[in-house]
C-alpha positions in Angstrom: -65.0 -150.4 -101.9 -64.9 -150.5 -105.7 -66.3 -154.3 -107.0 -63.1 -155.5 -109.2 -65.2 -157.9 -111.1 -68.4 -159.9 -111.4 -68.4 -162.5 -108.4 -65.1 -161.7 -107.1 -63.7 -161.5 -103.5 -62.3 -157.8 -102.9 -59.0 -158.0 -100.9 -59.5 -155.2 -98.4 -59.5 -155.9 -95.1 -61.1 -153.9 -91.8 -58.3 -150.9 -91.3 -57.2 -152.1 -87.9 -56.0 -155.6 -89.8 -58.1 -157.4 -87.6 -60.3 -159.9 -88.5 -64.2 -159.7 -88.1 -65.2 -160.8 -84.3 -69.0 -161.6 -84.9 -71.3 -164.1 -84.2 -69.1 -166.8 -86.4 -66.2 -166.4 -84.2 -67.6 -165.8 -80.6 -69.4 -163.2 -79.0 -66.5 -160.2 -77.9 -66.9 -157.8 -75.4 -68.8 -154.2 -75.3 -67.3 -152.3 -77.7 -66.6 -148.8 -76.4 -67.0 -145.6 -77.9 -70.1 -145.9 -79.3 -73.8 -145.9 -77.1 -77.6 -145.6 -77.3 -80.2 -144.0 -74.6 -83.3 -144.8 -74.5 -85.7 -141.6 -74.1 -89.1 -141.9 -71.9 -91.9 -144.1 -72.9 -94.6 -141.5 -74.2 -97.2 -143.4 -72.8 -99.3 -140.3 -71.7 -99.1 -138.8 -75.3 -100.4 -141.7 -76.5 -103.0 -142.3 -74.3 -104.4 -139.0 -75.2 -104.1 -139.9 -78.9 -106.1 -143.3 -78.0 -108.8 -141.1 -76.1 -109.1 -138.7 -79.4 -109.1 -141.8 -81.9 -110.5 -144.5 -79.7 -109.4 -148.3 -79.0 -106.6 -148.8 -81.2 -107.0 -151.4 -83.9 -103.8 -152.9 -83.6 -102.0 -155.0 -86.1 -105.2 -157.3 -86.0 -107.2 -154.7 -87.0 -105.1 -153.2 -89.9 -104.5 -156.7 -91.2 -108.2 -157.0 -91.8 -108.3 -154.0 -93.5 -105.9 -154.0 -96.0 -106.7 -152.2 -99.1 -104.5 -152.0 -102.1 -103.8 -155.1 -104.6 -100.2 -156.4 -104.7 -99.5 -157.4 -108.1 -97.4 -160.4 -109.1 -94.4 -159.7 -111.1 -93.0 -161.6 -114.2 -89.3 -162.4 -113.3 -87.1 -161.2 -116.2 -83.7 -161.2 -115.3 -82.1 -158.5 -117.4 -85.0 -156.2 -115.8 -85.2 -157.6 -112.1 -81.6 -159.2 -111.8 -80.0 -162.8 -112.2 -80.7 -163.5 -108.6 -84.5 -162.3 -108.0 -86.5 -165.4 -107.9 -90.1 -163.7 -106.9 -91.2 -160.5 -107.3 -94.2 -157.8 -106.7 -95.4 -154.9 -107.5 -97.2 -152.1 -105.5 -100.4 -150.6 -107.2 -100.0 -148.8 -109.9 -100.5 -145.0 -108.1 -97.7 -145.9 -105.7 -95.5 -147.6 -108.4 -95.0 -144.1 -109.9 -95.5 -141.6 -106.9 -92.7 -139.3 -106.7 -94.0 -137.8 -103.1 -93.3 -141.2 -101.2 -89.9 -143.5 -101.3 -89.4 -147.1 -100.4 -86.6 -147.7 -98.2 -86.9 -150.3 -95.3 -88.0 -153.9 -95.2 -88.7 -156.5 -92.2 -91.1 -159.5 -91.9 -93.1 -161.7 -89.9 -90.3 -164.1 -89.9 -88.0 -161.3 -87.9 -91.4 -160.6 -85.6 -92.1 -164.5 -84.5 -91.0 -167.7 -84.5 -93.9 -169.4 -86.3 -93.0 -166.7 -88.9 -96.5 -165.7 -89.7 -99.0 -163.3 -88.1 -102.3 -165.7 -87.4 -101.0 -168.0 -90.3 -100.4 -164.9 -92.6 -96.9 -164.2 -94.1 -96.6 -160.4 -93.8 -94.1 -157.6 -94.7 -93.7 -154.3 -93.5 -92.1 -151.7 -95.1 -90.6 -148.0 -94.9 -91.0 -144.9 -97.0 -89.8 -141.6 -96.5 -91.6 -138.2 -97.8 -89.3 -136.3 -100.8 -91.7 -133.1 -100.3 -90.7 -132.8 -103.8 -94.7 -131.3 -104.5 -93.9 -129.1 -101.7 -94.8 -130.9 -98.8 -92.9 -132.8 -96.3 -95.1 -135.7 -94.7 -92.3 -137.3 -92.7 -92.4 -141.5 -93.0 -94.6 -144.2 -93.0 -94.9 -147.9 -93.0 -96.8 -150.0 -95.2 -98.0 -153.8 -94.0 -98.3 -156.4 -97.1 -100.1 -159.4 -96.7 -98.2 -162.1 -99.4 -101.0 -164.4 -99.1 -103.9 -162.0 -99.4 -101.8 -159.8 -102.1 -103.0 -156.6 -100.4 -101.5 -153.9 -98.3 -102.2 -150.7 -96.6 -100.1 -147.7 -95.5 -99.8 -146.3 -91.6 -98.2 -142.9 -91.3 -95.6 -142.6 -88.4 -96.4 -140.1 -86.0 -95.0 -138.0 -82.5 -97.9 -137.4 -80.4 -96.8 -134.5 -77.8 -98.6 -133.0 -74.5 -97.8 -129.4 -73.9 -97.6 -128.1 -70.3 -101.4 -127.7 -70.6 -102.3 -131.1 -71.7 -103.3 -130.1 -75.1 -102.2 -132.9 -77.6 -100.9 -132.0 -81.0 -99.4 -134.0 -83.3 -96.0 -134.0 -85.5 -94.9 -135.9 -88.9 -91.7 -138.5 -88.0 -89.2 -136.5 -90.4 -86.8 -139.5 -90.6 -85.2 -141.0 -93.9 -86.6 -144.6 -92.2 -83.4 -146.2 -94.4 -84.2 -149.6 -92.4 -86.7 -151.4 -90.3 -86.7 -154.5 -87.5 -89.6 -155.7 -86.8 -89.1 -157.5 -83.1 -91.6 -159.4 -81.4 -94.4 -156.1 -81.2 -92.0 -153.7 -82.0 -90.9 -151.6 -84.9 -87.4 -150.2 -84.6 -87.1 -147.8 -87.6 -84.0 -146.1 -88.6 -83.2 -142.7 -88.1 -79.5 -142.0 -89.2 -78.0 -139.5 -86.6 -80.4 -139.8 -84.6 -80.3 -143.3 -83.7 -83.7 -145.1 -84.2 -87.1 -145.0 -83.1 -89.3 -147.8 -81.7 -93.3 -148.1 -82.0 -95.2 -150.6 -80.9 -97.6 -152.7 -83.4 -100.4 -152.9 -80.9 -100.6 -148.8 -81.2 -101.7 -148.8 -84.6 -104.9 -146.1 -84.7 -107.6 -146.0 -87.3 -108.6 -142.2 -88.1 -112.4 -142.1 -88.1 -114.4 -140.5 -91.5 -112.8 -140.5 -94.5 -109.7 -138.0 -94.7 -109.6 -137.3 -98.8 -106.8 -134.2 -98.0 -103.3 -135.8 -98.5 -101.9 -132.0 -97.8 -103.8 -131.7 -94.1 -101.7 -132.6 -91.1 -102.7 -132.1 -87.3 -105.4 -132.1 -85.0 -108.3 -129.7 -85.3 -110.7 -130.1 -82.2 -111.5 -133.5 -82.2 -110.8 -134.1 -85.9 -107.5 -135.5 -87.2 -105.9 -135.0 -90.1 -102.9 -137.3 -91.4 -102.2 -136.6 -94.6 -105.2 -139.1 -96.4 -103.7 -141.9 -94.3 -106.6 -143.7 -92.6 -103.9 -145.6 -89.7 -101.7 -143.6 -87.8 -98.9 -145.3 -85.7 -97.4 -143.3 -82.9 -93.4 -143.9 -81.8 -93.1 -144.8 -78.3 -89.7 -144.0 -77.4 -86.0 -143.0 -79.2 -82.5 -144.6 -79.0 -80.6 -141.6 -79.4 -77.1 -141.7 -80.8 -74.3 -140.9 -78.7 -70.5 -141.0 -79.1 -67.6 -140.8 -76.4 -65.1 -138.4 -77.4 -62.4 -139.0 -79.9 -64.9 -141.4 -81.5 -67.3 -140.9 -84.8 -70.8 -140.7 -84.9 -72.5 -143.9 -86.1 -75.4 -143.2 -88.8 -78.0 -145.7 -88.6 -78.6 -145.8 -92.0 -80.1 -149.3 -92.0 -81.0 -152.0 -89.6 -81.9 -155.9 -89.4 -82.5 -158.6 -87.0 -80.0 -161.7 -86.4 -82.6 -163.8 -84.8 -80.3 -166.6 -84.6 -77.3 -165.6 -82.4 -77.3 -165.6 -78.7 -78.2 -163.0 -78.0 -80.2 -161.8 -81.1 -78.6 -158.6 -82.1 -80.0 -155.6 -84.0 -77.6 -155.4 -87.2 -77.0 -151.4 -87.9 -75.1 -150.1 -90.8 -74.0 -147.3 -92.8 -74.2 -145.9 -96.2 -71.8 -143.9 -97.5 -71.0 -142.3 -101.0 -68.1 -140.2 -100.7 -64.7 -141.7 -100.7 -63.1 -141.6 -96.9 -66.8 -141.9 -95.4 -67.1 -145.0 -92.6 -68.9 -147.8 -93.9 -69.3 -149.8 -90.3 -71.5 -152.7 -89.3 -72.5 -152.7 -85.8 -74.3 -155.3 -83.5 -76.3 -154.4 -80.4 -77.5 -157.3 -78.4 -81.4 -157.4 -77.8 -83.4 -158.9 -75.2 -85.3 -161.8 -76.0 -88.1 -161.2 -73.3 -88.6 -157.8 -74.3 -87.3 -157.6 -77.7 -85.6 -153.9 -76.7 -82.0 -153.5 -76.4 -80.0 -154.8 -73.6 -78.7 -152.3 -71.3 -75.9 -152.0 -68.8 -75.9 -150.8 -65.4 -75.6 -147.4 -66.5 -78.7 -147.8 -68.6 -77.0 -147.6 -72.0 -76.9 -150.1 -75.0 -73.3 -150.6 -76.6 -72.4 -152.7 -79.4 -71.2 -155.7 -79.1 -68.8 -155.7 -82.0 -68.4 -152.8 -85.0 -66.6 -153.3 -88.1 -65.5 -151.1 -90.8 -65.4 -153.2 -93.4 -68.5 -152.6 -94.7 -68.7 -151.1 -98.6 -69.6 -148.2 -100.4 -72.9 -147.2 -101.0 -74.4 -150.4 -99.4 -78.2 -149.8 -98.6 -78.8 -152.7 -96.2 -77.2 -156.1 -94.3 -77.9 -158.9 -92.8 -76.5 -161.6 -91.3 -77.5 -165.0 -92.7 -75.6 -168.6 -92.9 -72.9 -167.0 -90.8 -72.4 -164.3 -93.4 -73.4 -161.2 -94.0 -75.6 -159.8 -96.9 -75.4 -156.9 -98.2 -77.3 -154.9 -100.8 -75.4 -152.2 -103.3 -77.3 -149.5 -105.4 -75.8 -148.2 -108.6 -78.2 -145.5 -108.9 -81.6 -145.4 -110.7 -80.4 -147.0 -114.1 -77.6 -149.6 -113.2 -79.1 -152.9 -111.7 -77.9 -153.5 -108.1 -75.4 -155.6 -106.5 -75.0 -158.0 -103.4 -72.1 -158.5 -101.6 -71.6 -161.4 -99.4 -69.0 -162.7 -96.7 -67.1 -161.2 -93.9 -66.3 -157.6 -93.7 -63.7 -156.6 -95.4 -63.2 -159.7 -97.6 -67.2 -159.8 -99.4 -67.3 -161.6 -102.5 -69.4 -159.1 -105.1 -72.1 -160.3 -107.1 -73.2 -158.0 -109.9 -76.4 -157.4 -111.6 -77.9 -159.7 -108.9 -81.0 -157.2 -108.2 -83.0 -154.5 -109.6 -82.0 -150.8 -109.9 -82.2 -149.0 -106.8 -82.4 -152.1 -104.0 -82.4 -150.8 -100.3 -82.8 -152.5 -97.0 -82.1 -156.5 -96.5 -84.4 -159.1 -94.5 -83.8 -163.0 -94.3 -86.7 -165.5 -94.1 -84.9 -168.4 -92.4 -87.5 -171.3 -93.1 -87.2 -170.5 -97.1 -83.5 -169.5 -97.0 -85.0 -166.3 -99.2 -83.3 -163.0 -98.9 -85.9 -159.9 -99.3 -85.3 -156.5 -100.4 -87.4 -153.4 -101.9 -86.3 -151.1 -104.8 -86.9 -147.4 -104.5 -87.1 -145.7 -108.1 -90.7 -144.7 -109.6 -91.7 -146.9 -112.2 -88.8 -149.1 -111.3 -90.6 -150.3 -107.9 -90.5 -153.9 -106.9 -90.5 -156.2 -103.5 -88.4 -159.1 -104.5 -86.7 -162.3 -102.5 -83.8 -164.3 -103.7 -82.3 -167.9 -102.7 -79.5 -166.7 -100.3 -77.5 -170.1 -101.4 -76.9 -168.6 -104.7 -74.2 -166.2 -103.0 -72.6 -168.9 -101.0 
């Protein structure tokens, strides 16, 4: 979709001419053609990593050891966008670092009904390694305490055991364009692969002082993690599959619809080229486990798939019975919010800073949260959702 003008509706409808059949119109039957299959859980591999590094610190241990300051940013509409009401900046090094780019965002309001972690309001973001300095470091998550205004990075890793039981470590080379923090799990978008899942209780501290950002792997009893003091191993992957005659879904970003019954994981596609699909899909979650619900065949299928998204969308969340979508216009133009039903979203130009990425909703405050990616123009921002009604 190409916006027709500031705050004007887009008249495009889904290609099949059918209205959106998401949570506001009743739950549809499962959609055929797309499904996800969960891999086996890396129980032995993670136990071996814990044997090397010691008892996991978990989320509590990490939050007690946050390192870098989060700085309040002055809200200047012409710089941060018309809709921004609250903004934060990273430490100066992270603000200008070209080796890592922020992408996804979720919050403790997704993770818990109480919307906090032991009384702390917490954000989690993802970053991917660009390799611009010649080293591809995979991806990582960053936990941010909004009240203490401090944060720390955690490297995502894959623990591997060979046939002889020897432990090795691999970086997680995914774009990590979105994240959902649901209960004890972090679901991280992995584009064509589907998404990967880690458990916050598995956060492990790397002993000693690792000041070598270019070193990675296990040497004897020593682990190097590209300079990160904490690592988080992936437990399993939800691998994307497609039936014959259907196009594979790209899991570019993720969000949580906690208010629907059952709660749902929302996945969507980034598309730059004309003709590329811009689908939005909803997968049911089991509220007892916060993993995807599965059928008798062990597969997870979507409740709804709609091709009424917009081009260049970077994140999408359901709030107030409507979709809210971030759209990036490159590193120099302010970002856009589109709100409404797929195929007929109202466009709100100049709403966000340049380079907005993923999106998350904080229900009790009715705020939308996003993160921007470009060096020297990186912020964590929140907006009043009702502005887009």
